[in-house]
N, C-alpha and C positions, 0 to 999 in steps of 0.2 A: 314305651309305647311306640308302635310302628307308625311311620309316617306314610301318608297316602302318596302314591306316585302314579302319574298318568303315563309314564314311560312304558309301563308294562302292557297297557291297553292299546289296541290299534286305533288309528285316527278314524274319523268319520269318512274321510276320503278313501282310506285303505279298505274300509268295510264296503263302501259303495263299489269300488273296483272289483272286489271279490264277488259281490252280488251280481254285477254286470257280467263277469266272466262265467259265473254259473248259469246266468240267463242265456248267454251265447251257446254254452254247451247244451242247454235245454233245447234251443232252436236246432242245433245240429242233430240231437236225438230225435226231434220231431220229424226231421227229414229223412231219417234212415228207413230202410226196408225192414219188415218184420223179421226176416231171417237174420239180418245183421243185429237187430235188437236182442234176439235170443242169445247171441254170443256175448253180450255185455252183462256185467254183474249188477243187474237192476232189481230192486225190490218190487213187490206187487203194487204198492201205491204209485210208484214212479211209472211202472208199465201201464197202469190204468190211466194216469194222467197223459201219457204219450198217446195211448189209444184214443182218448177223448179228443186230442188235438187233431186227429185224422178227419173228424167230421166237421171241424170248424173251418169256415171259409172266410169270415170277416178278418181283415188285417189286424184291427185293434183287438179283437177277441183272441187271435193267435198270439199277439204280443203279450196279452195278459196271461194266457195259458203258458207261455214260455216263462213268464215270471213265476207262475205257480210251480212249474217243474223245477226252476232254479231254487225255489223255497224248499221243495221236497228234497232236493239234492243236498241242501245244507244239513239236513238231518241224517244223511247217509254217508257212504264212503265216496265222497266226490272226487278225491284224488285217484282212487282206484278206477272209477268210471272214466275219468279224464285220460288215464294211461291206456285203458282198454280201447277207448275211442281213437286215440292216437295210433295204436297198433292196428286198428281196423282200417284206418285210412293211410297206412304206411305205404309210400310209393315204392319202397324197396322189396315188397312182397313178390312182385312179378320178377324182379331181377334175381331174387334168391332162387326161384323155381327155374329160371333160365340158366343160372349158374350150375345148378345140379344137373340139368340136362346136358350142358356143355361138358361137364366133367365126366358124365356117363358116355358121351360120344367118344371120348378119348380112351375108354376102357376096352381092352381086347376081349375079356370074358367076364363071367359073373363073379369070379374070385377077385379080379382086379377092381370090380365095382362095389365090393363089400363095404369098404369104408364110407362110401357115399350113401349106401343103403342104411348103414348104421346111423349116420348123421340124420337122414330123413326120419328114421324111426325115433331117434332121440328128440327131434324137433316136434314130431307128431306122434305122441304115444298111442293114439287110437288107430294108427296105421296097422293093417294086417300084413305081417311080415311075409307070409306065404304068397299072398296075392301080389304084393310088391315084387317079390322074386320072380313069379311067373310072368308078370308084365315085363320085367327087365330081361328075362331070358328070351321072350318072344321078340322084344325090341332089338336086342343084340344079335339074335339069330337072323333077323330080317335084313341086316346089312349085307351088302355085297362084299365078297372077300377082297383083300388088298390086290390091286393090280387088275382087277376084273371090271370091265365097264358094265354097269348095271343096265338091264333093259327096263322098259316101262313098267312091267309087272312087278319087278323087284323094287323099283322106286316107289310104286304105289303101296306095296306091302310095308316098306320101311316107313313111309309117311303115316300110314294107318297105325302101325304099332307104336311109333313115336307119339302120335296124337293120343292113343289110349293111355300111355304111361303119363304124359303130361296132364291129361284130363283127370287121372286119378290123383296126382299131386295137387292139382287145382281144387279138386273136391275136398281133399284133406285140409287144405288151407281155408276153404270157405266154411267148413264145419268145425274147425278147431276152436275151442274156447279161448278167450282172450284174457282170462283171469286165472 
């Protein structure tokens, strides 16, 4: 006969910590913008609960709604949602984009920039390779040649093309799924 063991079951305190953590994640989800919510792997019931929280103004009612969202998360893939939420609020996202821009600044032509483009496309599979190449070509062509002092028109064109390229990378980042 097997002996009963409590060692395999989590303690009541551990269960409460887990419930509190899910409630905190629920509160974070309630504060996200709809565009960011669309990037997370949420089921319909969870999305509906979060949408309901948008119309609630009472502090106590919002707290209860966060508890309800935490309860819904227990029945779903809470770890996956937590990882996606962490990726969404990743402070290194902006640094990664700036790093790519800095590496592209050091490239002499589009062939030298190809490894960076391949890295961007592998990171964002939805990126349009041809559009990315066109933006890169315009960006690199707008730079003043070595040793030539650029005039104001050249500087403005360079800034404009650099901004277009960065905006496209930022758009890819904002719309990339996190799961």
